[in-house]
All heavy atoms as TSV, in Angstrom:
chain	resi	resn	atom	element	x	y	z
A	1	MET	N	N	30.147	81.624	51.378
A	1	MET	CA	C	30.475	83.027	51.604
A	1	MET	C	C	31.990	83.133	51.756
A	1	MET	O	O	32.620	82.312	52.406
A	1	MET	CB	C	29.743	83.542	52.831
A	1	MET	CG	C	29.935	85.025	53.010
A	1	MET	SD	S	29.062	85.753	54.415
A	1	MET	CE	C	27.381	85.550	53.899
A	2	THR	N	N	32.559	84.211	51.201
A	2	THR	CA	C	34.010	84.420	51.258
A	2	THR	C	C	34.379	85.099	52.581
A	2	THR	O	O	33.801	86.146	52.923
A	2	THR	CB	C	34.462	85.314	50.095
A	2	THR	OG1	O	34.044	84.711	48.855
A	2	THR	CG2	C	35.958	85.500	50.085
A	3	PRO	N	N	35.314	84.545	53.321
A	3	PRO	CA	C	35.742	85.168	54.577
A	3	PRO	C	C	36.367	86.539	54.327
A	3	PRO	O	O	37.026	86.762	53.308
A	3	PRO	CB	C	36.790	84.210	55.147
A	3	PRO	CG	C	36.593	82.915	54.426
A	3	PRO	CD	C	35.996	83.271	53.093
A	4	MET	N	N	36.167	87.459	55.252
A	4	MET	CA	C	36.709	88.817	55.135
A	4	MET	C	C	38.226	88.783	54.955
A	4	MET	O	O	38.776	89.574	54.165
A	4	MET	CB	C	36.339	89.632	56.385
A	4	MET	CG	C	36.813	91.060	56.327
A	4	MET	SD	S	36.033	92.054	55.024
A	4	MET	CE	C	34.398	92.234	55.685
A	5	SER	N	N	38.908	87.899	55.633
A	5	SER	CA	C	40.379	87.823	55.530
A	5	SER	C	C	40.790	87.537	54.086
A	5	SER	O	O	41.803	88.045	53.604
A	5	SER	CB	C	40.951	86.807	56.469
A	5	SER	OG	O	40.386	85.519	56.217
A	6	ASP	N	N	40.003	86.733	53.363
A	6	ASP	CA	C	40.301	86.454	51.964
A	6	ASP	C	C	40.072	87.692	51.096
A	6	ASP	O	O	40.863	87.993	50.198
A	6	ASP	CB	C	39.451	85.307	51.427
A	6	ASP	CG	C	39.857	83.946	52.008
A	6	ASP	OD1	O	40.927	83.867	52.655
A	6	ASP	OD2	O	39.075	83.000	51.827
A	7	LEU	N	N	38.993	88.399	51.383
A	7	LEU	CA	C	38.690	89.611	50.620
A	7	LEU	C	C	39.785	90.674	50.796
A	7	LEU	O	O	40.126	91.398	49.854
A	7	LEU	CB	C	37.332	90.185	51.011
A	7	LEU	CG	C	36.140	89.291	50.697
A	7	LEU	CD1	C	34.872	89.868	51.301
A	7	LEU	CD2	C	35.987	89.075	49.197
A	8	LEU	N	N	40.324	90.750	51.994
A	8	LEU	CA	C	41.357	91.747	52.265
A	8	LEU	C	C	42.689	91.416	51.574
A	8	LEU	O	O	43.557	92.277	51.488
A	8	LEU	CB	C	41.574	91.889	53.778
A	8	LEU	CG	C	40.399	92.495	54.526
A	8	LEU	CD1	C	40.641	92.445	56.035
A	8	LEU	CD2	C	40.139	93.923	54.083
A	9	GLN	N	N	42.808	90.226	51.063
A	9	GLN	CA	C	44.008	89.832	50.328
A	9	GLN	C	C	43.907	90.157	48.838
A	9	GLN	O	O	44.886	90.034	48.100
A	9	GLN	CB	C	44.268	88.327	50.503
A	9	GLN	CG	C	44.539	87.924	51.933
A	9	GLN	CD	C	45.697	88.672	52.555
A	9	GLN	OE1	O	46.746	88.763	51.967
A	9	GLN	NE2	N	45.479	89.227	53.732
A	10	LEU	N	N	42.738	90.594	48.379
A	10	LEU	CA	C	42.571	90.962	46.978
A	10	LEU	C	C	43.463	92.152	46.638
A	10	LEU	O	O	43.763	92.970	47.509
A	10	LEU	CB	C	41.107	91.337	46.693
A	10	LEU	CG	C	40.092	90.209	46.750
A	10	LEU	CD1	C	38.670	90.787	46.673
A	10	LEU	CD2	C	40.322	89.206	45.633
A	11	PRO	N	N	43.867	92.291	45.391
A	11	PRO	CA	C	44.630	93.476	44.974
A	11	PRO	C	C	43.800	94.747	45.226
A	11	PRO	O	O	42.554	94.708	45.254
A	11	PRO	CB	C	44.841	93.266	43.470
A	11	PRO	CG	C	44.641	91.805	43.241
A	11	PRO	CD	C	43.677	91.336	44.290
A	12	LEU	N	N	44.480	95.867	45.412
A	12	LEU	CA	C	43.806	97.115	45.751
A	12	LEU	C	C	42.688	97.470	44.777
A	12	LEU	O	O	41.592	97.858	45.202
A	12	LEU	CB	C	44.817	98.258	45.798
A	12	LEU	CG	C	45.818	98.229	46.949
A	12	LEU	CD1	C	46.830	99.352	46.821
A	12	LEU	CD2	C	45.093	98.325	48.278
A	13	ASN	N	N	42.935	97.338	43.484
A	13	ASN	CA	C	41.913	97.730	42.507
A	13	ASN	C	C	40.670	96.833	42.609
A	13	ASN	O	O	39.554	97.292	42.435
A	13	ASN	CB	C	42.466	97.728	41.089
A	13	ASN	CG	C	42.968	96.379	40.635
A	13	ASN	OD1	O	43.434	95.580	41.433
A	13	ASN	ND2	N	42.889	96.120	39.339
A	14	GLU	N	N	40.871	95.575	42.953
A	14	GLU	CA	C	39.702	94.673	43.113
A	14	GLU	C	C	38.946	94.985	44.400
A	14	GLU	O	O	37.723	94.909	44.429
A	14	GLU	CB	C	40.157	93.208	43.092
A	14	GLU	CG	C	40.628	92.746	41.727
A	14	GLU	CD	C	41.028	91.286	41.696
A	14	GLU	OE1	O	40.401	90.484	42.419
A	14	GLU	OE2	O	41.975	90.959	40.954
A	15	ARG	N	N	39.685	95.340	45.464
A	15	ARG	CA	C	39.020	95.726	46.710
A	15	ARG	C	C	38.196	96.996	46.514
A	15	ARG	O	O	37.088	97.122	47.011
A	15	ARG	CB	C	40.022	95.910	47.848
A	15	ARG	CG	C	40.502	94.580	48.397
A	15	ARG	CD	C	41.365	94.762	49.612
A	15	ARG	NE	N	42.666	95.268	49.184
A	15	ARG	CZ	C	43.573	95.783	49.992
A	15	ARG	NH1	N	43.339	95.876	51.282
A	15	ARG	NH2	N	44.711	96.199	49.524
A	16	LEU	N	N	38.780	97.949	45.768
A	16	LEU	CA	C	38.061	99.192	45.498
A	16	LEU	C	C	36.809	98.906	44.677
A	16	LEU	O	O	35.719	99.428	44.998
A	16	LEU	CB	C	38.962	100.181	44.767
A	16	LEU	CG	C	38.315	101.505	44.374
A	16	LEU	CD1	C	37.791	102.223	45.607
A	16	LEU	CD2	C	39.309	102.364	43.645
A	17	ALA	N	N	36.918	98.097	43.643
A	17	ALA	CA	C	35.767	97.744	42.820
A	17	ALA	C	C	34.683	97.060	43.672
A	17	ALA	O	O	33.481	97.333	43.514
A	17	ALA	CB	C	36.182	96.849	41.666
A	18	LEU	N	N	35.104	96.199	44.586
A	18	LEU	CA	C	34.148	95.516	45.471
A	18	LEU	C	C	33.460	96.526	46.387
A	18	LEU	O	O	32.252	96.487	46.583
A	18	LEU	CB	C	34.870	94.441	46.290
A	18	LEU	CG	C	34.022	93.701	47.313
A	18	LEU	CD1	C	32.855	92.974	46.660
A	18	LEU	CD2	C	34.886	92.712	48.094
A	19	ALA	N	N	34.241	97.448	46.968
A	19	ALA	CA	C	33.666	98.450	47.861
A	19	ALA	C	C	32.644	99.314	47.126
A	19	ALA	O	O	31.554	99.585	47.652
A	19	ALA	CB	C	34.787	99.328	48.446
A	20	ILE	N	N	32.971	99.718	45.903
A	20	ILE	CA	C	32.035	100.524	45.126
A	20	ILE	C	C	30.793	99.730	44.781
A	20	ILE	O	O	29.673	100.250	44.906
A	20	ILE	CB	C	32.735	101.053	43.856
A	20	ILE	CG1	C	33.807	102.087	44.243
A	20	ILE	CG2	C	31.728	101.670	42.878
A	20	ILE	CD1	C	34.726	102.491	43.099
A	21	ALA	N	N	30.953	98.472	44.414
A	21	ALA	CA	C	29.811	97.625	44.088
A	21	ALA	C	C	28.901	97.447	45.314
A	21	ALA	O	O	27.670	97.501	45.193
A	21	ALA	CB	C	30.283	96.283	43.562
A	22	LEU	N	N	29.518	97.263	46.477
A	22	LEU	CA	C	28.714	97.121	47.703
A	22	LEU	C	C	27.963	98.405	48.011
A	22	LEU	O	O	26.776	98.386	48.359
A	22	LEU	CB	C	29.608	96.723	48.881
A	22	LEU	CG	C	30.142	95.293	48.843
A	22	LEU	CD1	C	31.213	95.093	49.910
A	22	LEU	CD2	C	29.028	94.286	49.001
A	23	TRP	N	N	28.646	99.548	47.907
A	23	TRP	CA	C	28.006	100.840	48.179
A	23	TRP	C	C	26.858	101.073	47.206
A	23	TRP	O	O	25.765	101.481	47.585
A	23	TRP	CB	C	29.040	101.965	48.074
A	23	TRP	CG	C	28.461	103.305	48.399
A	23	TRP	CD1	C	28.134	104.279	47.518
A	23	TRP	CD2	C	28.115	103.813	49.699
A	23	TRP	NE1	N	27.623	105.358	48.179
A	23	TRP	CE2	C	27.597	105.092	49.520
A	23	TRP	CE3	C	28.213	103.284	50.976
A	23	TRP	CZ2	C	27.158	105.884	50.585
A	23	TRP	CZ3	C	27.782	104.065	52.042
A	23	TRP	CH2	C	27.266	105.353	51.840
A	24	ASP	N	N	27.099	100.790	45.917
A	24	ASP	CA	C	26.085	100.988	44.891
A	24	ASP	C	C	24.882	100.047	45.092
A	24	ASP	O	O	23.793	100.344	44.617
A	24	ASP	CB	C	26.659	100.793	43.502
A	24	ASP	CG	C	27.537	101.940	43.059
A	24	ASP	OD1	O	27.508	103.007	43.709
A	24	ASP	OD2	O	28.275	101.757	42.067
A	25	SER	N	N	25.082	98.935	45.788
A	25	SER	CA	C	24.002	97.985	45.996
A	25	SER	C	C	23.014	98.466	47.063
A	25	SER	O	O	21.928	97.909	47.174
A	25	SER	CB	C	24.554	96.603	46.388
A	25	SER	OG	O	25.035	96.624	47.736
A	26	LEU	N	N	23.381	99.507	47.827
A	26	LEU	CA	C	22.495	100.041	48.854
A	26	LEU	C	C	21.470	100.962	48.205
A	26	LEU	O	O	21.781	101.656	47.234
A	26	LEU	CB	C	23.294	100.803	49.900
A	26	LEU	CG	C	24.394	100.022	50.609
A	26	LEU	CD1	C	25.200	100.951	51.500
A	26	LEU	CD2	C	23.830	98.861	51.383
A	27	ASP	N	N	20.266	101.016	48.767
A	27	ASP	CA	C	19.278	101.930	48.187
A	27	ASP	C	C	19.600	103.368	48.605
A	27	ASP	O	O	20.319	103.610	49.581
A	27	ASP	CB	C	17.847	101.516	48.554
A	27	ASP	CG	C	17.549	101.613	50.044
A	27	ASP	OD1	O	17.877	102.632	50.661
A	27	ASP	OD2	O	16.971	100.656	50.564
A	28	ASP	N	N	19.076	104.304	47.817
A	28	ASP	CA	C	19.393	105.725	48.021
A	28	ASP	C	C	19.039	106.202	49.427
A	28	ASP	O	O	19.800	106.958	50.026
A	28	ASP	CB	C	18.653	106.607	47.002
A	28	ASP	CG	C	19.199	106.453	45.593
A	28	ASP	OD1	O	20.354	105.995	45.456
A	28	ASP	OD2	O	18.464	106.781	44.639
A	29	GLN	N	N	17.919	105.788	49.956
A	29	GLN	CA	C	17.496	106.236	51.280
A	29	GLN	C	C	18.497	105.800	52.353
A	29	GLN	O	O	18.858	106.576	53.214
A	29	GLN	CB	C	16.097	105.713	51.616
A	29	GLN	CG	C	15.566	106.233	52.932
A	29	GLN	CD	C	14.148	105.756	53.207
A	29	GLN	OE1	O	13.587	104.944	52.478
A	29	GLN	NE2	N	13.580	106.235	54.291
A	30	PHE	N	N	18.975	104.567	52.245
A	30	PHE	CA	C	19.954	104.085	53.235
A	30	PHE	C	C	21.262	104.846	53.083
A	30	PHE	O	O	21.865	105.263	54.058
A	30	PHE	CB	C	20.184	102.584	53.093
A	30	PHE	CG	C	21.162	102.073	54.114
A	30	PHE	CD1	C	20.747	101.778	55.386
A	30	PHE	CD2	C	22.501	101.933	53.805
A	30	PHE	CE1	C	21.655	101.335	56.358
A	30	PHE	CE2	C	23.415	101.515	54.748
A	30	PHE	CZ	C	22.976	101.204	56.027
A	31	ARG	N	N	21.716	105.032	51.832
A	31	ARG	CA	C	22.994	105.723	51.604
A	31	ARG	C	C	22.966	107.150	52.147
A	31	ARG	O	O	23.950	107.622	52.688
A	31	ARG	CB	C	23.330	105.742	50.112
A	31	ARG	CG	C	23.920	104.470	49.607
A	31	ARG	CD	C	24.578	104.647	48.264
A	31	ARG	NE	N	23.698	105.203	47.268
A	31	ARG	CZ	C	23.378	104.611	46.134
A	31	ARG	NH1	N	23.871	103.443	45.826
A	31	ARG	NH2	N	22.571	105.183	45.283
A	32	ASP	N	N	21.819	107.824	51.983
A	32	ASP	CA	C	21.724	109.212	52.435
A	32	ASP	C	C	21.959	109.348	53.929
A	32	ASP	O	O	22.513	110.331	54.389
A	32	ASP	CB	C	20.363	109.806	52.064
A	32	ASP	CG	C	20.235	110.089	50.579
A	32	ASP	OD1	O	21.247	110.082	49.860
A	32	ASP	OD2	O	19.080	110.317	50.124
A	33	GLY	N	N	21.542	108.354	54.702
A	33	GLY	CA	C	21.718	108.423	56.140
A	33	GLY	C	C	22.896	107.620	56.669
A	33	GLY	O	O	23.199	107.661	57.856
A	34	ALA	N	N	23.584	106.900	55.795
A	34	ALA	CA	C	24.634	105.976	56.237
A	34	ALA	C	C	25.858	106.707	56.766
A	34	ALA	O	O	26.505	106.252	57.698
A	34	ALA	CB	C	25.043	105.054	55.106
A	35	LEU	N	N	26.216	107.816	56.148
A	35	LEU	CA	C	27.401	108.563	56.549
A	35	LEU	C	C	26.991	109.999	56.840
A	35	LEU	O	O	27.070	110.869	55.964
A	35	LEU	CB	C	28.465	108.526	55.441
A	35	LEU	CG	C	28.969	107.156	55.043
A	35	LEU	CD1	C	29.850	107.230	53.806
A	35	LEU	CD2	C	29.724	106.543	56.192
A	36	PRO	N	N	26.553	110.244	58.066
A	36	PRO	CA	C	26.110	111.590	58.389
A	36	PRO	C	C	27.237	112.610	58.214
A	36	PRO	O	O	28.387	112.329	58.532
A	36	PRO	CB	C	25.652	111.502	59.841
A	36	PRO	CG	C	26.238	110.248	60.369
A	36	PRO	CD	C	26.530	109.352	59.208
A	37	VAL	N	N	26.876	113.763	57.676
A	37	VAL	CA	C	27.847	114.829	57.462
A	37	VAL	C	C	27.580	115.931	58.489
A	37	VAL	O	O	26.435	116.358	58.676
A	37	VAL	CB	C	27.713	115.410	56.024
A	37	VAL	CG1	C	28.689	116.551	55.814
A	37	VAL	CG2	C	27.958	114.314	55.001
A	38	ASP	N	N	28.650	116.354	59.153
A	38	ASP	CA	C	28.548	117.419	60.132
A	38	ASP	C	C	27.910	118.645	59.473
A	38	ASP	O	O	28.308	119.015	58.357
A	38	ASP	CB	C	29.963	117.734	60.640
A	38	ASP	CG	C	29.960	118.874	61.634
A	38	ASP	OD1	O	29.530	118.663	62.774
A	38	ASP	OD2	O	30.386	119.988	61.245
A	39	PRO	N	N	26.933	119.297	60.126
A	39	PRO	CA	C	26.297	120.467	59.513
A	39	PRO	C	C	27.295	121.570	59.109
A	39	PRO	O	O	27.106	122.224	58.071
A	39	PRO	CB	C	25.338	120.963	60.590
A	39	PRO	CG	C	25.054	119.746	61.419
A	39	PRO	CD	C	26.327	118.941	61.403
A	40	ALA	N	N	28.330	121.785	59.903
A	40	ALA	CA	C	29.311	122.829	59.555
A	40	ALA	C	C	30.062	122.432	58.283
A	40	ALA	O	O	30.326	123.292	57.428
A	40	ALA	CB	C	30.287	123.030	60.705
A	41	LEU	N	N	30.405	121.158	58.157
A	41	LEU	CA	C	31.082	120.694	56.932
A	41	LEU	C	C	30.138	120.819	55.740
A	41	LEU	O	O	30.549	121.267	54.660
A	41	LEU	CB	C	31.552	119.248	57.086
A	41	LEU	CG	C	32.179	118.601	55.850
A	41	LEU	CD1	C	33.383	119.395	55.365
A	41	LEU	CD2	C	32.546	117.162	56.135
A	42	CYS	N	N	28.891	120.451	55.917
A	42	CYS	CA	C	27.904	120.557	54.841
A	42	CYS	C	C	27.774	122.016	54.396
A	42	CYS	O	O	27.744	122.295	53.191
A	42	CYS	CB	C	26.559	120.010	55.320
A	42	CYS	SG	S	25.379	119.735	53.988
A	43	ALA	N	N	27.727	122.948	55.326
A	43	ALA	CA	C	27.628	124.365	54.999
A	43	ALA	C	C	28.872	124.825	54.239
A	43	ALA	O	O	28.772	125.596	53.267
A	43	ALA	CB	C	27.445	125.195	56.266
A	44	GLU	N	N	30.046	124.357	54.648
A	44	GLU	CA	C	31.291	124.735	53.962
A	44	GLU	C	C	31.324	124.180	52.540
A	44	GLU	O	O	31.728	124.865	51.616
A	44	GLU	CB	C	32.508	124.250	54.760
A	44	GLU	CG	C	33.841	124.530	54.105
A	44	GLU	CD	C	34.176	126.012	53.933
A	44	GLU	OE1	O	33.515	126.865	54.538
A	44	GLU	OE2	O	35.127	126.315	53.182
A	45	LEU	N	N	30.881	122.940	52.374
A	45	LEU	CA	C	30.841	122.358	51.041
A	45	LEU	C	C	29.846	123.121	50.150
A	45	LEU	O	O	30.145	123.373	48.972
A	45	LEU	CB	C	30.462	120.878	51.119
A	45	LEU	CG	C	31.505	119.967	51.777
A	45	LEU	CD1	C	30.919	118.584	51.986
A	45	LEU	CD2	C	32.776	119.913	50.982
A	46	ASP	N	N	28.705	123.485	50.695
A	46	ASP	CA	C	27.730	124.275	49.935
A	46	ASP	C	C	28.316	125.625	49.547
A	46	ASP	O	O	28.133	126.086	48.423
A	46	ASP	CB	C	26.448	124.488	50.753
A	46	ASP	CG	C	25.601	123.227	50.884
A	46	ASP	OD1	O	25.814	122.260	50.116
A	46	ASP	OD2	O	24.726	123.223	51.778
A	47	ARG	N	N	29.048	126.257	50.479
A	47	ARG	CA	C	29.670	127.555	50.195
A	47	ARG	C	C	30.684	127.419	49.068
A	47	ARG	O	O	30.706	128.222	48.115
A	47	ARG	CB	C	30.359	128.104	51.453
A	47	ARG	CG	C	30.974	129.496	51.260
A	47	ARG	CD	C	31.916	129.883	52.396
A	47	ARG	NE	N	33.120	129.065	52.434
A	47	ARG	CZ	C	34.149	129.214	51.593
A	47	ARG	NH1	N	34.118	130.103	50.631
A	47	ARG	NH2	N	35.221	128.448	51.722
A	48	ARG	N	N	31.526	126.391	49.144
A	48	ARG	CA	C	32.555	126.191	48.107
A	48	ARG	C	C	31.919	125.884	46.752
A	48	ARG	O	O	32.396	126.361	45.724
A	48	ARG	CB	C	33.515	125.063	48.524
A	48	ARG	CG	C	34.392	125.432	49.674
A	48	ARG	CD	C	35.314	124.292	50.041
A	48	ARG	NE	N	36.074	124.606	51.229
A	48	ARG	CZ	C	37.185	123.976	51.555
A	48	ARG	NH1	N	37.656	122.998	50.804
A	48	ARG	NH2	N	37.824	124.291	52.662
A	49	TRP	N	N	30.857	125.086	46.754
A	49	TRP	CA	C	30.187	124.772	45.486
A	49	TRP	C	C	29.581	126.042	44.876
A	49	TRP	O	O	29.686	126.272	43.670
A	49	TRP	CB	C	29.137	123.705	45.720
A	49	TRP	CG	C	28.385	123.332	44.470
A	49	TRP	CD1	C	27.058	123.445	44.245
A	49	TRP	CD2	C	28.927	122.775	43.266
A	49	TRP	NE1	N	26.734	122.998	42.996
A	49	TRP	CE2	C	27.882	122.603	42.353
A	49	TRP	CE3	C	30.215	122.435	42.868
A	49	TRP	CZ2	C	28.053	122.076	41.090
A	49	TRP	CZ3	C	30.408	121.910	41.596
A	49	TRP	CH2	C	29.336	121.745	40.711
A	50	ALA	N	N	28.963	126.878	45.699
A	50	ALA	CA	C	28.387	128.129	45.209
A	50	ALA	C	C	29.480	129.033	44.652
A	50	ALA	O	O	29.289	129.667	43.594
A	50	ALA	CB	C	27.615	128.840	46.327
A	51	THR	N	N	30.620	129.104	45.329
A	51	THR	CA	C	31.737	129.912	44.841
A	51	THR	C	C	32.215	129.393	43.485
A	51	THR	O	O	32.459	130.185	42.565
A	51	THR	CB	C	32.910	129.883	45.858
A	51	THR	OG1	O	32.454	130.443	47.095
A	51	THR	CG2	C	34.112	130.642	45.363
A	52	HIS	N	N	32.299	128.097	43.350
A	52	HIS	CA	C	32.712	127.509	42.068
A	52	HIS	C	C	31.696	127.801	40.965
A	52	HIS	O	O	32.070	128.157	39.847
A	52	HIS	CB	C	32.938	126.020	42.192
A	52	HIS	CG	C	33.243	125.369	40.875
A	52	HIS	ND1	N	34.428	125.562	40.220
A	52	HIS	CD2	C	32.494	124.556	40.097
A	52	HIS	CE1	C	34.414	124.898	39.070
A	52	HIS	NE2	N	33.238	124.276	38.980
A	53	ARG	N	N	30.419	127.635	41.282
A	53	ARG	CA	C	29.372	127.901	40.280
A	53	ARG	C	C	29.425	129.357	39.810
A	53	ARG	O	O	29.209	129.653	38.642
A	53	ARG	CB	C	27.989	127.609	40.854
A	53	ARG	CG	C	27.613	126.157	40.803
A	53	ARG	CD	C	26.111	125.944	41.073
A	53	ARG	NE	N	25.540	126.964	41.945
A	53	ARG	CZ	C	25.255	126.789	43.242
A	53	ARG	NH1	N	25.476	125.630	43.801
A	53	ARG	NH2	N	24.732	127.745	43.949
A	54	ASP	N	N	29.716	130.275	40.745
A	54	ASP	CA	C	29.777	131.702	40.413
A	54	ASP	C	C	30.974	132.064	39.576
A	54	ASP	O	O	30.938	133.020	38.809
A	54	ASP	CB	C	29.761	132.551	41.684
A	54	ASP	CG	C	28.447	132.479	42.431
A	54	ASP	OD1	O	27.438	132.027	41.836
A	54	ASP	OD2	O	28.421	132.853	43.617
A	55	ASN	N	N	32.091	131.299	39.731
A	55	ASN	CA	C	33.315	131.642	39.025
A	55	ASN	C	C	34.130	130.378	38.760
A	55	ASN	O	O	35.201	130.184	39.346
A	55	ASN	CB	C	34.134	132.655	39.834
A	55	ASN	CG	C	35.314	133.176	39.072
A	55	ASN	OD1	O	35.461	132.952	37.893
A	55	ASN	ND2	N	36.208	133.851	39.798
A	56	PRO	N	N	33.667	129.507	37.848
A	56	PRO	CA	C	34.374	128.241	37.607
A	56	PRO	C	C	35.774	128.439	37.027
A	56	PRO	O	O	36.633	127.565	37.194
A	56	PRO	CB	C	33.471	127.493	36.625
A	56	PRO	CG	C	32.581	128.520	36.033
A	56	PRO	CD	C	32.471	129.625	37.052
A	57	GLU	N	N	36.034	129.588	36.418
A	57	GLU	CA	C	37.353	129.841	35.844
A	57	GLU	C	C	38.426	129.988	36.929
A	57	GLU	O	O	39.621	129.865	36.635
A	57	GLU	CB	C	37.342	131.117	34.975
A	57	GLU	CG	C	36.428	131.031	33.783
A	57	GLU	CD	C	34.976	131.341	34.140
A	57	GLU	OE1	O	34.709	132.048	35.144
A	57	GLU	OE2	O	34.080	130.839	33.440
A	58	ALA	N	N	38.021	130.226	38.162
A	58	ALA	CA	C	38.985	130.401	39.243
A	58	ALA	C	C	39.513	129.061	39.780
A	58	ALA	O	O	40.464	129.050	40.569
A	58	ALA	CB	C	38.339	131.180	40.390
A	59	ALA	N	N	38.938	127.966	39.305
A	59	ALA	CA	C	39.389	126.654	39.796
A	59	ALA	C	C	40.839	126.409	39.390
A	59	ALA	O	O	41.286	126.806	38.314
A	59	ALA	CB	C	38.497	125.565	39.206
A	60	VAL	N	N	41.560	125.753	40.269
A	60	VAL	CA	C	42.956	125.402	40.033
A	60	VAL	C	C	43.007	123.937	39.640
A	60	VAL	O	O	42.508	123.076	40.385
A	60	VAL	CB	C	43.824	125.668	41.285
A	60	VAL	CG1	C	45.262	125.290	41.032
A	60	VAL	CG2	C	43.703	127.132	41.720
A	61	PRO	N	N	43.599	123.594	38.496
A	61	PRO	CA	C	43.673	122.197	38.086
A	61	PRO	C	C	44.440	121.352	39.124
A	61	PRO	O	O	45.378	121.830	39.766
A	61	PRO	CB	C	44.453	122.246	36.764
A	61	PRO	CG	C	44.307	123.647	36.286
A	61	PRO	CD	C	44.196	124.497	37.512
A	62	TRP	N	N	44.015	120.116	39.271
A	62	TRP	CA	C	44.602	119.210	40.258
A	62	TRP	C	C	46.119	119.067	40.052
A	62	TRP	O	O	46.868	119.055	41.031
A	62	TRP	CB	C	43.915	117.852	40.182
A	62	TRP	CG	C	44.460	116.853	41.161
A	62	TRP	CD1	C	44.927	115.604	40.868
A	62	TRP	CD2	C	44.584	116.976	42.577
A	62	TRP	NE1	N	45.340	114.967	42.018
A	62	TRP	CE2	C	45.149	115.798	43.082
A	62	TRP	CE3	C	44.294	117.998	43.487
A	62	TRP	CZ2	C	45.424	115.589	44.428
A	62	TRP	CZ3	C	44.572	117.784	44.834
A	62	TRP	CH2	C	45.111	116.596	45.295
A	63	ASP	N	N	46.583	118.987	38.810
A	63	ASP	CA	C	48.011	118.879	38.551
A	63	ASP	C	C	48.782	120.068	39.120
A	63	ASP	O	O	49.885	119.928	39.660
A	63	ASP	CB	C	48.307	118.738	37.059
A	63	ASP	CG	C	47.870	117.408	36.497
A	63	ASP	OD1	O	47.693	116.457	37.297
A	63	ASP	OD2	O	47.713	117.304	35.277
A	64	GLU	N	N	48.189	121.244	39.003
A	64	GLU	CA	C	48.839	122.448	39.529
A	64	GLU	C	C	48.865	122.424	41.058
A	64	GLU	O	O	49.861	122.808	41.675
A	64	GLU	CB	C	48.099	123.689	39.033
A	64	GLU	CG	C	48.794	124.987	39.387
A	64	GLU	CD	C	48.093	126.193	38.791
A	64	GLU	OE1	O	47.552	126.088	37.685
A	64	GLU	OE2	O	48.113	127.256	39.465
A	65	VAL	N	N	47.796	121.995	41.669
A	65	VAL	CA	C	47.740	121.886	43.137
A	65	VAL	C	C	48.816	120.941	43.626
A	65	VAL	O	O	49.574	121.231	44.550
A	65	VAL	CB	C	46.349	121.429	43.621
A	65	VAL	CG1	C	46.340	121.127	45.117
A	65	VAL	CG2	C	45.293	122.470	43.281
A	66	ARG	N	N	48.892	119.773	42.968
A	66	ARG	CA	C	49.913	118.781	43.350
A	66	ARG	C	C	51.324	119.367	43.205
A	66	ARG	O	O	52.171	119.147	44.061
A	66	ARG	CB	C	49.769	117.519	42.494
A	66	ARG	CG	C	48.512	116.716	42.844
A	66	ARG	CD	C	48.335	115.522	41.923
A	66	ARG	NE	N	49.503	114.662	41.872
A	66	ARG	CZ	C	49.690	113.593	42.656
A	66	ARG	NH1	N	48.769	113.278	43.536
A	66	ARG	NH2	N	50.770	112.856	42.536
A	67	SER	N	N	51.539	120.099	42.153
A	67	SER	CA	C	52.849	120.719	41.931
A	67	SER	C	C	53.167	121.729	43.023
A	67	SER	O	O	54.272	121.762	43.555
A	67	SER	CB	C	52.882	121.372	40.553
A	67	SER	OG	O	54.095	122.013	40.338
A	68	GLN	N	N	52.178	122.554	43.366
A	68	GLN	CA	C	52.377	123.556	44.414
A	68	GLN	C	C	52.676	122.915	45.766
A	68	GLN	O	O	53.425	123.458	46.564
A	68	GLN	CB	C	51.154	124.462	44.516
A	68	GLN	CG	C	50.974	125.393	43.348
A	68	GLN	CD	C	49.657	126.159	43.421
A	68	GLN	OE1	O	48.856	125.995	44.335
A	68	GLN	NE2	N	49.416	127.001	42.423
A	69	LEU	N	N	52.081	121.749	45.982
A	69	LEU	CA	C	52.309	121.027	47.233
A	69	LEU	C	C	53.583	120.196	47.209
A	69	LEU	O	O	53.981	119.619	48.225
A	69	LEU	CB	C	51.110	120.116	47.547
A	69	LEU	CG	C	49.796	120.822	47.849
A	69	LEU	CD1	C	48.660	119.797	47.950
A	69	LEU	CD2	C	49.887	121.650	49.114
A	70	GLY	N	N	54.189	120.103	46.020
A	70	GLY	CA	C	55.420	119.328	45.896
A	70	GLY	C	C	55.183	117.823	45.922
A	70	GLY	O	O	56.060	117.059	46.316
A	71	ILE	N	N	53.991	117.415	45.470
A	71	ILE	CA	C	53.707	115.979	45.481
A	71	ILE	C	C	53.428	115.446	44.090
A	71	ILE	O	O	52.884	114.367	43.926
A	71	ILE	CB	C	52.498	115.648	46.407
A	71	ILE	CG1	C	51.233	116.408	45.964
A	71	ILE	CG2	C	52.835	115.911	47.843
A	71	ILE	CD1	C	49.987	116.027	46.724
A	72	GLY	N	N	53.779	116.154	43.085
A	72	GLY	CA	C	53.531	115.585	41.797
A	72	GLY	C	C	54.100	116.340	40.682
A	72	GLY	O	O	54.105	116.127	39.575
């Protein structure tokens, strides 16, 4: 077995790939309960998704958001 300290020395892209592979290896039932979402946050996400579904043309492209924030 590879020690955690060795895994943490992997390049970022390899650590990310490993994290995704580990997450994907969990069954759906476990994943659904693994990271509980606050009910208020869940309601806000549902509200935003419904708003987007009703008017997808109102979405602002990520590049534009980054530009407005001065980060890209």
